[in-house]
C-alpha positions as protocol buffer text, in pm:
chain_id: "A"
residue {
  index: 1
  type: MET
  ca { x: 20821 y: 14795 z: 9184 }
}
residue {
  index: 2
  type: SER
  ca { x: 20451 y: 14860 z: 9249 }
}
residue {
  index: 3
  type: HIS
  ca { x: 20182 y: 14596 z: 9276 }
}
residue {
  index: 4
  type: ALA
  ca { x: 20022 y: 14711 z: 8950 }
}
residue {
  index: 5
  type: ARG
  ca { x: 20345 y: 14689 z: 8757 }
}
residue {
  index: 6
  type: ILE
  ca { x: 20430 y: 14341 z: 8890 }
}
residue {
  index: 7
  type: THR
  ca { x: 20072 y: 14228 z: 8804 }
}
residue {
  index: 8
  type: LEU
  ca { x: 20111 y: 14361 z: 8452 }
}
residue {
  index: 9
  type: ARG
  ca { x: 20449 y: 14201 z: 8406 }
}
residue {
  index: 10
  type: ARG
  ca { x: 20336 y: 13865 z: 8516 }
}
residue {
  index: 11
  type: PHE
  ca { x: 20018 y: 13883 z: 8311 }
}
residue {
  index: 12
  type: SER
  ca { x: 20218 y: 13987 z: 7987 }
}
residue {
  index: 13
  type: ARG
  ca { x: 20454 y: 13689 z: 8038 }
}
residue {
  index: 14
  type: ASP
  ca { x: 20172 y: 13429 z: 8085 }
}
residue {
  index: 15
  type: ARG
  ca { x: 20137 y: 13230 z: 7770 }
}
residue {
  index: 16
  type: ARG
  ca { x: 19769 y: 13177 z: 7851 }
}
residue {
  index: 17
  type: ALA
  ca { x: 19710 y: 13548 z: 7839 }
}
residue {
  index: 18
  type: THR
  ca { x: 19893 y: 13575 z: 7510 }
}
residue {
  index: 19
  type: VAL
  ca { x: 19687 y: 13301 z: 7349 }
}
residue {
  index: 20
  type: GLY
  ca { x: 19351 y: 13427 z: 7486 }
}
residue {
  index: 21
  type: ALA
  ca { x: 19430 y: 13790 z: 7384 }
}
residue {
  index: 22
  type: VAL
  ca { x: 19535 y: 13691 z: 7035 }
}
residue {
  index: 23
  type: VAL
  ca { x: 19227 y: 13473 z: 6973 }
}
residue {
  index: 24
  type: LEU
  ca { x: 18982 y: 13734 z: 7117 }
}
residue {
  index: 25
  type: GLY
  ca { x: 19160 y: 14012 z: 6941 }
}
residue {
  index: 26
  type: MET
  ca { x: 19140 y: 13842 z: 6599 }
}
residue {
  index: 27
  type: LEU
  ca { x: 18771 y: 13775 z: 6651 }
}
residue {
  index: 28
  type: ALA
  ca { x: 18709 y: 14133 z: 6756 }
}
residue {
  index: 29
  type: LEU
  ca { x: 18894 y: 14259 z: 6450 }
}
residue {
  index: 30
  type: VAL
  ca { x: 18689 y: 14038 z: 6228 }
}
residue {
  index: 31
  type: GLY
  ca { x: 18363 y: 14178 z: 6386 }
}
residue {
  index: 32
  type: ILE
  ca { x: 18485 y: 14546 z: 6378 }
}
residue {
  index: 33
  type: PHE
  ca { x: 18597 y: 14517 z: 6009 }
}
residue {
  index: 34
  type: ALA
  ca { x: 18317 y: 14294 z: 5885 }
}
residue {
  index: 35
  type: GLU
  ca { x: 18241 y: 14517 z: 5589 }
}
residue {
  index: 36
  type: LEU
  ca { x: 18598 y: 14464 z: 5460 }
}
residue {
  index: 37
  type: LEU
  ca { x: 18545 y: 14085 z: 5460 }
}
residue {
  index: 38
  type: ALA
  ca { x: 18192 y: 14042 z: 5329 }
}
residue {
  index: 39
  type: ALA
  ca { x: 17965 y: 14301 z: 5193 }
}
residue {
  index: 40
  type: PRO
  ca { x: 17737 y: 14338 z: 4877 }
}
residue {
  index: 41
  type: ALA
  ca { x: 17883 y: 14683 z: 4793 }
}
residue {
  index: 42
  type: PRO
  ca { x: 18239 y: 14775 z: 4710 }
}
residue {
  index: 43
  type: LEU
  ca { x: 18494 y: 14908 z: 4959 }
}
residue {
  index: 44
  type: LEU
  ca { x: 18616 y: 15189 z: 4729 }
}
residue {
  index: 45
  type: VAL
  ca { x: 18468 y: 15350 z: 4419 }
}
residue {
  index: 46
  type: LEU
  ca { x: 18672 y: 15568 z: 4179 }
}
residue {
  index: 47
  type: GLY
  ca { x: 18534 y: 15706 z: 3860 }
}
residue {
  index: 48
  type: GLY
  ca { x: 18279 y: 15947 z: 3716 }
}
residue {
  index: 49
  type: GLY
  ca { x: 18421 y: 16235 z: 3906 }
}
residue {
  index: 50
  type: ARG
  ca { x: 18344 y: 16087 z: 4245 }
}
residue {
  index: 51
  type: VAL
  ca { x: 18505 y: 15895 z: 4516 }
}
residue {
  index: 52
  type: GLU
  ca { x: 18302 y: 15677 z: 4758 }
}
residue {
  index: 53
  type: ILE
  ca { x: 18444 y: 15485 z: 5051 }
}
residue {
  index: 54
  type: ALA
  ca { x: 18254 y: 15188 z: 5185 }
}
residue {
  index: 55
  type: PRO
  ca { x: 17910 y: 15251 z: 5035 }
}
residue {
  index: 56
  type: ALA
  ca { x: 17803 y: 14932 z: 5208 }
}
residue {
  index: 57
  type: ILE
  ca { x: 17806 y: 15114 z: 5537 }
}
residue {
  index: 58
  type: ALA
  ca { x: 17647 y: 15431 z: 5396 }
}
residue {
  index: 59
  type: ARG
  ca { x: 17376 y: 15253 z: 5200 }
}
residue {
  index: 60
  type: PRO
  ca { x: 17333 y: 14899 z: 5354 }
}
residue {
  index: 61
  type: ASN
  ca { x: 16989 y: 14841 z: 5193 }
}
residue {
  index: 62
  type: ASP
  ca { x: 17089 y: 14871 z: 4831 }
}
residue {
  index: 63
  type: SER
  ca { x: 16999 y: 14571 z: 4621 }
}
residue {
  index: 64
  type: PRO
  ca { x: 17272 y: 14389 z: 4404 }
}
residue {
  index: 65
  type: GLU
  ca { x: 17096 y: 14515 z: 4086 }
}
residue {
  index: 66
  type: ASP
  ca { x: 17113 y: 14877 z: 4213 }
}
residue {
  index: 67
  type: ILE
  ca { x: 17487 y: 14834 z: 4309 }
}
residue {
  index: 68
  type: ASP
  ca { x: 17571 y: 14690 z: 3964 }
}
residue {
  index: 69
  type: LYS
  ca { x: 17388 y: 14964 z: 3790 }
}
residue {
  index: 70
  type: ARG
  ca { x: 17539 y: 15248 z: 3995 }
}
residue {
  index: 71
  type: TYR
  ca { x: 17900 y: 15133 z: 3986 }
}
residue {
  index: 72
  type: GLY
  ca { x: 17915 y: 14948 z: 3655 }
}
residue {
  index: 73
  type: ASP
  ca { x: 18155 y: 15192 z: 3478 }
}
residue {
  index: 74
  type: ALA
  ca { x: 18368 y: 15281 z: 3776 }
}
residue {
  index: 75
  type: PHE
  ca { x: 18680 y: 15133 z: 3919 }
}
residue {
  index: 76
  type: VAL
  ca { x: 18575 y: 14946 z: 4230 }
}
residue {
  index: 77
  type: VAL
  ca { x: 18749 y: 14745 z: 4509 }
}
residue {
  index: 78
  type: TRP
  ca { x: 18538 y: 14473 z: 4638 }
}
residue {
  index: 79
  type: PRO
  ca { x: 18550 y: 14296 z: 4976 }
}
residue {
  index: 80
  type: VAL
  ca { x: 18685 y: 13943 z: 5014 }
}
residue {
  index: 81
  type: VAL
  ca { x: 18328 y: 13802 z: 4968 }
}
residue {
  index: 82
  type: ARG
  ca { x: 18062 y: 13994 z: 4780 }
}
residue {
  index: 83
  type: ALA
  ca { x: 17762 y: 13885 z: 4969 }
}
residue {
  index: 84
  type: SER
  ca { x: 17526 y: 14020 z: 5237 }
}
residue {
  index: 85
  type: PRO
  ca { x: 17472 y: 13827 z: 5567 }
}
residue {
  index: 86
  type: THR
  ca { x: 17094 y: 13864 z: 5531 }
}
residue {
  index: 87
  type: ALA
  ca { x: 17007 y: 13850 z: 5164 }
}
residue {
  index: 88
  type: PRO
  ca { x: 16987 y: 13514 z: 4971 }
}
residue {
  index: 89
  type: THR
  ca { x: 17229 y: 13465 z: 4702 }
}
residue {
  index: 90
  type: THR
  ca { x: 17178 y: 13337 z: 4338 }
}
residue {
  index: 91
  type: ALA
  ca { x: 17369 y: 13011 z: 4428 }
}
residue {
  index: 92
  type: GLY
  ca { x: 17060 y: 12883 z: 4615 }
}
residue {
  index: 93
  type: PRO
  ca { x: 17027 y: 12680 z: 4943 }
}
residue {
  index: 94
  type: PHE
  ca { x: 17316 y: 12451 z: 5053 }
}
residue {
  index: 95
  type: ALA
  ca { x: 17546 y: 12549 z: 4774 }
}
residue {
  index: 96
  type: PRO
  ca { x: 17894 y: 12399 z: 4799 }
}
residue {
  index: 97
  type: SER
  ca { x: 18210 y: 12595 z: 4854 }
}
residue {
  index: 98
  type: SER
  ca { x: 18313 y: 12800 z: 4564 }
}
residue {
  index: 99
  type: THR
  ca { x: 18515 y: 13119 z: 4474 }
}
residue {
  index: 100
  type: SER
  ca { x: 18214 y: 13338 z: 4532 }
}
residue {
  index: 101
  type: HIS
  ca { x: 18108 y: 13165 z: 4846 }
}
residue {
  index: 102
  type: PRO
  ca { x: 18407 y: 13011 z: 5031 }
}
residue {
  index: 103
  type: LEU
  ca { x: 18196 y: 12825 z: 5287 }
}
residue {
  index: 104
  type: GLY
  ca { x: 17885 y: 12776 z: 5072 }
}
residue {
  index: 105
  type: THR
  ca { x: 17535 y: 12889 z: 5153 }
}
residue {
  index: 106
  type: ASP
  ca { x: 17280 y: 12790 z: 5432 }
}
residue {
  index: 107
  type: GLU
  ca { x: 16933 y: 12665 z: 5403 }
}
residue {
  index: 108
  type: LYS
  ca { x: 16798 y: 13007 z: 5283 }
}
residue {
  index: 109
  type: GLY
  ca { x: 17073 y: 13053 z: 5033 }
}
residue {
  index: 110
  type: ARG
  ca { x: 17257 y: 13314 z: 5238 }
}
residue {
  index: 111
  type: ASP
  ca { x: 17652 y: 13311 z: 5236 }
}
residue {
  index: 112
  type: ILE
  ca { x: 17775 y: 13135 z: 5545 }
}
residue {
  index: 113
  type: PHE
  ca { x: 18109 y: 13321 z: 5550 }
}
residue {
  index: 114
  type: ALA
  ca { x: 17916 y: 13652 z: 5566 }
}
residue {
  index: 115
  type: ARG
  ca { x: 17692 y: 13531 z: 5846 }
}
residue {
  index: 116
  type: VAL
  ca { x: 17998 y: 13390 z: 6042 }
}
residue {
  index: 117
  type: VAL
  ca { x: 18174 y: 13726 z: 6011 }
}
residue {
  index: 118
  type: TYR
  ca { x: 17883 y: 13932 z: 6106 }
}
residue {
  index: 119
  type: GLY
  ca { x: 17796 y: 13682 z: 6388 }
}
residue {
  index: 120
  type: ALA
  ca { x: 18131 y: 13756 z: 6550 }
}
residue {
  index: 121
  type: ARG
  ca { x: 18027 y: 14130 z: 6560 }
}
residue {
  index: 122
  type: ASN
  ca { x: 17695 y: 14052 z: 6713 }
}
residue {
  index: 123
  type: ALA
  ca { x: 17819 y: 13800 z: 6974 }
}
residue {
  index: 124
  type: LEU
  ca { x: 18114 y: 14004 z: 7100 }
}
residue {
  index: 125
  type: GLY
  ca { x: 17931 y: 14337 z: 7070 }
}
residue {
  index: 126
  type: LEU
  ca { x: 17636 y: 14216 z: 7269 }
}
residue {
  index: 127
  type: SER
  ca { x: 17856 y: 14059 z: 7537 }
}
residue {
  index: 128
  type: LEU
  ca { x: 18087 y: 14364 z: 7588 }
}
residue {
  index: 129
  type: VAL
  ca { x: 17803 y: 14603 z: 7628 }
}
residue {
  index: 130
  type: ALA
  ca { x: 17609 y: 14380 z: 7857 }
}
residue {
  index: 131
  type: ILE
  ca { x: 17909 y: 14305 z: 8068 }
}
residue {
  index: 132
  type: PHE
  ca { x: 17997 y: 14680 z: 8086 }
}
residue {
  index: 133
  type: LEU
  ca { x: 17647 y: 14770 z: 8206 }
}
residue {
  index: 134
  type: SER
  ca { x: 17633 y: 14496 z: 8458 }
}
residue {
  index: 135
  type: THR
  ca { x: 17977 y: 14576 z: 8600 }
}
residue {
  index: 136
  type: VAL
  ca { x: 17891 y: 14942 z: 8640 }
}
residue {
  index: 137
  type: LEU
  ca { x: 17566 y: 14854 z: 8811 }
}
residue {
  index: 138
  type: GLY
  ca { x: 17725 y: 14588 z: 9032 }
}
residue {
  index: 139
  type: VAL
  ca { x: 18007 y: 14814 z: 9148 }
}
residue {
  index: 140
  type: PHE
  ca { x: 17771 y: 15095 z: 9229 }
}
residue {
  index: 141
  type: LEU
  ca { x: 17522 y: 14883 z: 9430 }
}
residue {
  index: 142
  type: GLY
  ca { x: 17790 y: 14670 z: 9594 }
}
residue {
  index: 143
  type: GLY
  ca { x: 17991 y: 14963 z: 9699 }
}
residue {
  index: 144
  type: LEU
  ca { x: 17687 y: 15150 z: 9827 }
}
residue {
  index: 145
  type: SER
  ca { x: 17578 y: 14867 z: 10050 }
}
residue {
  index: 146
  type: GLY
  ca { x: 17926 y: 14794 z: 10174 }
}
residue {
  index: 147
  type: ILE
  ca { x: 18002 y: 15149 z: 10290 }
}
residue {
  index: 148
  type: ARG
  ca { x: 17662 y: 15238 z: 10420 }
}
residue {
  index: 149
  type: GLY
  ca { x: 17557 y: 14913 z: 10596 }
}
residue {
  index: 150
  type: GLY
  ca { x: 17235 y: 14894 z: 10788 }
}
residue {
  index: 151
  type: PRO
  ca { x: 16917 y: 14815 z: 10605 }
}
residue {
  index: 152
  type: SER
  ca { x: 17069 y: 14879 z: 10266 }
}
residue {
  index: 153
  type: ARG
  ca { x: 17318 y: 14597 z: 10316 }
}
residue {
  index: 154
  type: THR
  ca { x: 17036 y: 14356 z: 10407 }
}
residue {
  index: 155
  type: ILE
  ca { x: 16830 y: 14457 z: 10104 }
}
residue {
  index: 156
  type: LEU
  ca { x: 17127 y: 14401 z: 9869 }
}
residue {
  index: 157
  type: VAL
  ca { x: 17195 y: 14061 z: 10005 }
}
residue {
  index: 158
  type: ARG
  ca { x: 16838 y: 13956 z: 9961 }
}
residue {
  index: 159
  type: LEU
  ca { x: 16814 y: 14106 z: 9625 }
}
residue {
  index: 160
  type: VAL
  ca { x: 17129 y: 13928 z: 9510 }
}
residue {
  index: 161
  type: GLU
  ca { x: 16994 y: 13600 z: 9638 }
}
residue {
  index: 162
  type: ALA
  ca { x: 16670 y: 13652 z: 9456 }
}
residue {
  index: 163
  type: VAL
  ca { x: 16846 y: 13741 z: 9119 }
}
residue {
  index: 164
  type: ASP
  ca { x: 17075 y: 13440 z: 9149 }
}
residue {
  index: 165
  type: SER
  ca { x: 16798 y: 13206 z: 9183 }
}
residue {
  index: 166
  type: PHE
  ca { x: 16685 y: 13271 z: 8824 }
}
residue {
  index: 167
  type: PRO
  ca { x: 16884 y: 13139 z: 8535 }
}
residue {
  index: 168
  type: ALA
  ca { x: 16971 y: 13408 z: 8281 }
}
residue {
  index: 169
  type: VAL
  ca { x: 16804 y: 13229 z: 7996 }
}
residue {
  index: 170
  type: ILE
  ca { x: 16466 y: 13243 z: 8190 }
}
residue {
  index: 171
  type: ILE
  ca { x: 16500 y: 13613 z: 8244 }
}
residue {
  index: 172
  type: VAL
  ca { x: 16578 y: 13680 z: 7882 }
}
residue {
  index: 173
  type: ALA
  ca { x: 16285 y: 13455 z: 7776 }
}
residue {
  index: 174
  type: LEU
  ca { x: 16045 y: 13642 z: 8008 }
}
residue {
  index: 175
  type: VAL
  ca { x: 16163 y: 13983 z: 7877 }
}
residue {
  index: 176
  type: TRP
  ca { x: 16115 y: 13876 z: 7522 }
}
residue {
  index: 177
  type: ALA
  ca { x: 15780 y: 13723 z: 7593 }
}
residue {
  index: 178
  type: ILE
  ca { x: 15669 y: 14066 z: 7733 }
}
residue {
  index: 179
  type: GLU
  ca { x: 15800 y: 14267 z: 7437 }
}
residue {
  index: 180
  type: ARG
  ca { x: 15605 y: 14276 z: 7113 }
}
residue {
  index: 181
  type: GLN
  ca { x: 15918 y: 14291 z: 6910 }
}
residue {
  index: 182
  type: PRO
  ca { x: 16227 y: 14139 z: 7080 }
}
residue {
  index: 183
  type: SER
  ca { x: 16547 y: 14329 z: 7010 }
}
residue {
  index: 184
  type: SER
  ca { x: 16920 y: 14316 z: 7091 }
}
residue {
  index: 185
  type: LEU
  ca { x: 16873 y: 14594 z: 7344 }
}
residue {
  index: 186
  type: SER
  ca { x: 16634 y: 14375 z: 7547 }
}
residue {
  index: 187
  type: LEU
  ca { x: 16896 y: 14095 z: 7549 }
}
residue {
  index: 188
  type: ILE
  ca { x: 17163 y: 14344 z: 7674 }
}
residue {
  index: 189
  type: LEU
  ca { x: 16935 y: 14478 z: 7945 }
}
residue {
  index: 190
  type: ALA
  ca { x: 16827 y: 14135 z: 8059 }
}
residue {
  index: 191
  type: VAL
  ca { x: 17179 y: 13993 z: 8076 }
}
residue {
  index: 192
  type: ALA
  ca { x: 17290 y: 14307 z: 8272 }
}
residue {
  index: 193
  type: PHE
  ca { x: 16998 y: 14255 z: 8515 }
}
residue {
  index: 194
  type: VAL
  ca { x: 17122 y: 13911 z: 8589 }
}
residue {
  index: 195
  type: ARG
  ca { x: 17505 y: 13958 z: 8576 }
}
residue {
  index: 196
  type: TRP
  ca { x: 17514 y: 14258 z: 8812 }
}
residue {
  index: 197
  type: ALA
  ca { x: 17446 y: 14040 z: 9108 }
}
residue {
  index: 198
  type: GLU
  ca { x: 17781 y: 13854 z: 9094 }
}
residue {
  index: 199
  type: VAL
  ca { x: 17974 y: 14183 z: 9062 }
}
residue {
  index: 200
  type: ALA
  ca { x: 17782 y: 14337 z: 9344 }
}
residue {
  index: 201
  type: ARG
  ca { x: 17859 y: 14041 z: 9567 }
}
residue {
  index: 202
  type: LEU
  ca { x: 18228 y: 14068 z: 9505 }
}
residue {
  index: 203
  type: VAL
  ca { x: 18242 y: 14451 z: 9551 }
}
residue {
  index: 204
  type: HIS
  ca { x: 18021 y: 14425 z: 9867 }
}
residue {
  index: 205
  type: ALA
  ca { x: 18249 y: 14157 z: 10027 }
}
residue {
  index: 206
  type: GLU
  ca { x: 18563 y: 14355 z: 9953 }
}
residue {
  index: 207
  type: SER
  ca { x: 18401 y: 14677 z: 10086 }
}
residue {
  index: 208
  type: MET
  ca { x: 18309 y: 14509 z: 10412 }
}
residue {
  index: 209
  type: ARG
  ca { x: 18658 y: 14372 z: 10454 }
}
residue {
  index: 210
  type: ALA
  ca { x: 18832 y: 14702 z: 10370 }
}
residue {
  index: 211
  type: VAL
  ca { x: 18621 y: 14916 z: 10598 }
}
residue {
  index: 212
  type: ALA
  ca { x: 18726 y: 14691 z: 10893 }
}
residue {
  index: 213
  type: GLU
  ca { x: 19102 y: 14721 z: 10825 }
}
residue {
  index: 214
  type: ASP
  ca { x: 19326 y: 14940 z: 11039 }
}
residue {
  index: 215
  type: TYR
  ca { x: 19413 y: 15177 z: 10750 }
}
residue {
  index: 216
  type: ALA
  ca { x: 19043 y: 15237 z: 10681 }
}
residue {
  index: 217
  type: LEU
  ca { x: 18972 y: 15305 z: 11044 }
}
residue {
  index: 218
  type: ALA
  ca { x: 19266 y: 15541 z: 11060 }
}
residue {
  index: 219
  type: ALA
  ca { x: 19146 y: 15731 z: 10751 }
}
residue {
  index: 220
  type: ARG
  ca { x: 18799 y: 15740 z: 10909 }
}
residue {
  index: 221
  type: ALA
  ca { x: 18950 y: 15888 z: 11234 }
}
residue {
  index: 222
  type: LEU
  ca { x: 19121 y: 16150 z: 11025 }
}
residue {
  index: 223
  type: GLY
  ca { x: 18796 y: 16265 z: 10881 }
}
residue {
  index: 224
  type: ALA
  ca { x: 18772 y: 16077 z: 10554 }
}
residue {
  index: 225
  type: SER
  ca { x: 18425 y: 16013 z: 10442 }
}
residue {
  index: 226
  type: ARG
  ca { x: 18299 y: 15656 z: 10366 }
}
residue {
  index: 227
  type: THR
  ca { x: 18280 y: 15734 z: 9987 }
}
residue {
  index: 228
  type: ARG
  ca { x: 18663 y: 15840 z: 9994 }
}
residue {
  index: 229
  type: ILE
  ca { x: 18746 y: 15523 z: 10184 }
}
residue {
  index: 230
  type: PHE
  ca { x: 18566 y: 15309 z: 9934 }
}
residue {
  index: 231
  type: LEU
  ca { x: 18717 y: 15477 z: 9628 }
}
residue {
  index: 232
  type: ARG
  ca { x: 19072 y: 15487 z: 9762 }
}
residue {
  index: 233
  type: HIS
  ca { x: 19101 y: 15165 z: 9958 }
}
residue {
  index: 234
  type: ALA
  ca { x: 18805 y: 14926 z: 9885 }
}
residue {
  index: 235
  type: LEU
  ca { x: 18751 y: 14973 z: 9509 }
}
residue {
  index: 236
  type: PRO
  ca { x: 19112 y: 14924 z: 9400 }
}
residue {
  index: 237
  type: ASN
  ca { x: 19125 y: 14592 z: 9587 }
}
residue {
  index: 238
  type: ALA
  ca { x: 18793 y: 14482 z: 9435 }
}
residue {
  index: 239
  type: LEU
  ca { x: 18890 y: 14557 z: 9074 }
}
residue {
  index: 240
  type: GLY
  ca { x: 19087 y: 14239 z: 9037 }
}
residue {
  index: 241
  type: PRO
  ca { x: 18800 y: 13994 z: 9115 }
}
residue {
  index: 242
  type: VAL
  ca { x: 18563 y: 14220 z: 8908 }
}
residue {
  index: 243
  type: ALA
  ca { x: 18791 y: 14211 z: 8606 }
}
residue {
  index: 244
  type: VAL
  ca { x: 18826 y: 13834 z: 8621 }
}
residue {
  index: 245
  type: SER
  ca { x: 18449 y: 13800 z: 8667 }
}
residue {
  index: 246
  type: SER
  ca { x: 18391 y: 14029 z: 8364 }
}
residue {
  index: 247
  type: VAL
  ca { x: 18618 y: 13831 z: 8139 }
}
residue {
  index: 248
  type: PHE
  ca { x: 18435 y: 13506 z: 8239 }
}
residue {
  index: 249
  type: GLY
  ca { x: 18114 y: 13693 z: 8173 }
}
residue {
  index: 250
  type: VAL
  ca { x: 18204 y: 13759 z: 7811 }
}
residue {
  index: 251
  type: ALA
  ca { x: 18214 y: 13388 z: 7749 }
}
residue {
  index: 252
  type: SER
  ca { x: 17890 y: 13322 z: 7937 }
}
residue {
  index: 253
  type: VAL
  ca { x: 17709 y: 13594 z: 7737 }
}
residue {
  index: 254
  type: VAL
  ca { x: 17833 y: 13464 z: 7404 }
}
residue {
  index: 255
  type: LEU
  ca { x: 17711 y: 13117 z: 7492 }
}
residue {
  index: 256
  type: LEU
  ca { x: 17379 y: 13259 z: 7615 }
}
residue {
  index: 257
  type: ASP
  ca { x: 17326 y: 13439 z: 7286 }
}
residue {
  index: 258
  type: ALA
  ca { x: 17418 y: 13134 z: 7085 }
}
residue {
  index: 259
  type: SER
  ca { x: 17183 y: 12916 z: 7306 }
}
residue {
  index: 260
  type: LEU
  ca { x: 16892 y: 13142 z: 7251 }
}
residue {
  index: 261
  type: ALA
  ca { x: 16946 y: 13146 z: 6878 }
}
residue {
  index: 262
  type: PHE
  ca { x: 16986 y: 12768 z: 6870 }
}
residue {
  index: 263
  type: LEU
  ca { x: 16650 y: 12734 z: 7055 }
}
residue {
  index: 264
  type: GLU
  ca { x: 16499 y: 12988 z: 6802 }
}
residue {
  index: 265
  type: MET
  ca { x: 16412 y: 13221 z: 7094 }
}
residue {
  index: 266
  type: THR
  ca { x: 16587 y: 13529 z: 6937 }
}
residue {
  index: 267
  type: THR
  ca { x: 16447 y: 13802 z: 6726 }
}
residue {
  index: 268
  type: PRO
  ca { x: 16256 y: 13707 z: 6404 }
}
residue {
  index: 269
  type: SER
  ca { x: 16496 y: 13922 z: 6204 }
}
residue {
  index: 270
  type: ASN
  ca { x: 16779 y: 13791 z: 5989 }
}
residue {
  index: 271
  type: THR
  ca { x: 17047 y: 13896 z: 6235 }
}
residue {
  index: 272
  type: ALA
  ca { x: 17355 y: 13689 z: 6189 }
}
residue {
  index: 273
  type: SER
  ca { x: 17421 y: 13451 z: 6474 }
}
residue {
  index: 274
  type: TRP
  ca { x: 17650 y: 13152 z: 6527 }
}
residue {
  index: 275
  type: GLY
  ca { x: 17370 y: 12986 z: 6736 }
}
residue {
  index: 276
  type: GLU
  ca { x: 17139 y: 13023 z: 6435 }
}
residue {
  index: 277
  type: LEU
  ca { x: 17385 y: 12834 z: 6212 }
}
residue {
  index: 278
  type: LEU
  ca { x: 17414 y: 12556 z: 6481 }
}
residue {
  index: 279
  type: ALA
  ca { x: 17036 y: 12530 z: 6463 }
}
residue {
  index: 280
  type: GLN
  ca { x: 17036 y: 12494 z: 6084 }
}
residue {
  index: 281
  type: GLY
  ca { x: 17311 y: 12220 z: 6124 }
}
residue {
  index: 282
  type: ALA
  ca { x: 17097 y: 12039 z: 6376 }
}
residue {
  index: 283
  type: ARG
  ca { x: 16806 y: 12044 z: 6131 }
}
residue {
  index: 284
  type: HIS
  ca { x: 17031 y: 11938 z: 5832 }
}
residue {
  index: 285
  type: PRO
  ca { x: 17303 y: 11703 z: 5965 }
}
residue {
  index: 286
  type: ALA
  ca { x: 17429 y: 11644 z: 5615 }
}
residue {
  index: 287
  type: ALA
  ca { x: 17558 y: 11998 z: 5601 }
}
residue {
  index: 288
  type: LEU
  ca { x: 17838 y: 11940 z: 5851 }
}
residue {
  index: 289
  type: ARG
  ca { x: 17993 y: 12285 z: 5799 }
}
residue {
  index: 290
  type: LEU
  ca { x: 17686 y: 12442 z: 5964 }
}
residue {
  index: 291
  type: LEU
  ca { x: 17780 y: 12268 z: 6284 }
}
residue {
  index: 292
  type: ALA
  ca { x: 18157 y: 12262 z: 6260 }
}
residue {
  index: 293
  type: ILE
  ca { x: 18234 y: 12626 z: 6178 }
}
residue {
  index: 294
  type: PRO
  ca { x: 18019 y: 12803 z: 6441 }
}
residue {
  index: 295
  type: GLY
  ca { x: 18102 y: 12529 z: 6691 }
}
residue {
  index: 296
  type: MET
  ca { x: 18475 y: 12585 z: 6652 }
}
residue {
  index: 297
  type: LEU
  ca { x: 18426 y: 12956 z: 6677 }
}
residue {
  index: 298
  type: LEU
  ca { x: 18226 y: 12927 z: 6990 }
}
residue {
  index: 299
  type: LEU
  ca { x: 18488 y: 12690 z: 7131 }
}
residue {
  index: 300
  type: ALA
  ca { x: 18761 y: 12933 z: 7052 }
}
residue {
  index: 301
  type: THR
  ca { x: 18581 y: 13232 z: 7205 }
}
residue {
  index: 302
  type: VAL
  ca { x: 18493 y: 13061 z: 7527 }
}
residue {
  index: 303
  type: GLY
  ca { x: 18834 y: 12892 z: 7555 }
}
residue {
  index: 304
  type: ALA
  ca { x: 19018 y: 13211 z: 7497 }
}
residue {
  index: 305
  type: SER
  ca { x: 18808 y: 13404 z: 7748 }
}
residue {
  index: 306
  type: TYR
  ca { x: 18882 y: 13130 z: 8014 }
}
residue {
  index: 307
  type: LEU
  ca { x: 19248 y: 13130 z: 7945 }
}
residue {
  index: 308
  type: LEU
  ca { x: 19261 y: 13517 z: 7966 }
}
residue {
  index: 309
  type: ALA
  ca { x: 19058 y: 13517 z: 8294 }
}
residue {
  index: 310
  type: GLU
  ca { x: 19277 y: 13242 z: 8458 }
}
residue {
  index: 311
  type: ALA
  ca { x: 19594 y: 13432 z: 8364 }
}
residue {
  index: 312
  type: LEU
  ca { x: 19448 y: 13756 z: 8497 }
}
residue {
  index: 313
  type: ARG
  ca { x: 19335 y: 13586 z: 8822 }
}
residue {
  index: 314
  type: GLU
  ca { x: 19684 y: 13439 z: 8886 }
}
residue {
  index: 315
  type: ALA
  ca { x: 19859 y: 13760 z: 8804 }
}
residue {
  index: 316
  type: MET
  ca { x: 19647 y: 13954 z: 9052 }
}
residue {
  index: 317
  type: ASP
  ca { x: 19688 y: 13696 z: 9325 }
}
residue {
  index: 318
  type: PRO
  ca { x: 19888 y: 13867 z: 9602 }
}
residue {
  index: 319
  type: ARG
  ca { x: 20048 y: 13547 z: 9707 }
}
residue {
  index: 320
  type: ALA
  ca { x: 20179 y: 13494 z: 9349 }
}
residue {
  index: 321
  type: VAL
  ca { x: 20288 y: 13848 z: 9322 }
}
residue {
  index: 322
  type: ARG
  ca { x: 20507 y: 13817 z: 9633 }
}
residue {
  index: 323
  type: ALA
  ca { x: 20695 y: 13532 z: 9475 }
}
residue {
  index: 324
  type: PRO
  ca { x: 21018 y: 13624 z: 9301 }
}
residue {
  index: 325
  type: LEU
  ca { x: 20974 y: 13711 z: 8924 }
}
residue {
  index: 326
  type: PRO
  ca { x: 21154 y: 13475 z: 8684 }
}
């Protein structure tokens, strides 16, 4: 049995991996299918000789009055909650839980359930894109310095040390201070700029170790290029630590996004965010749900990421893989 199959078997049998994957998978599904759970427009429209599917996606800026006028005589299927994450509702601020608003409304009269659902999309979407970009950049620069050596290696080491000396929140704050209109793209680029250093350090160390091994020296003697040695020998061994670091990174980016929103350092738009709900809860302690709901979701996201990362790290540990399988 190959090392990869043993690793996959151990990972799939780990209860921590199961719990982490289920929790993160459910949150991802909530974010992906947010319009099915909360939207001001119907999911399906039948009648009048036309069929429309998810008009909330096709026309997200329609007002409730326009929606009622357009689909008043047709057969419609509504989402679980008929509310927008950005538009105030008729219930008013701090409305209690009801059939129309299961979690009530926030200080601006917006539906909390809708903002929680779309907040899951924003949090996980931003973190996945940022981690992907930082991983690609870190693997490229770490592998380049590891196989080339010389001045490029020294430059990378000094650059990694310089990047690590700045907290991510400071980098994001500086980027948004420079921009006239902060955006989600700037957050992704700022996080990628900070996170790549950790990945590059891991790949760089594994590349330096691999090129000094006997099999790499033998491949070099047979005419293999440094790039081939990196791709065939160094990179596969570095994928394990990189994967674990990336899973940990998802949790750190979600917490960073929530922290920025809590400190009111995010964009001035009405973008749904768990951190923004926490900030409202801090301003209005009587509305306990504004603290409890996003707090539990953040705890679940970070806890599931750590469980998944720990299970992945242990499954990829060569010393654990050599032990007999149960």
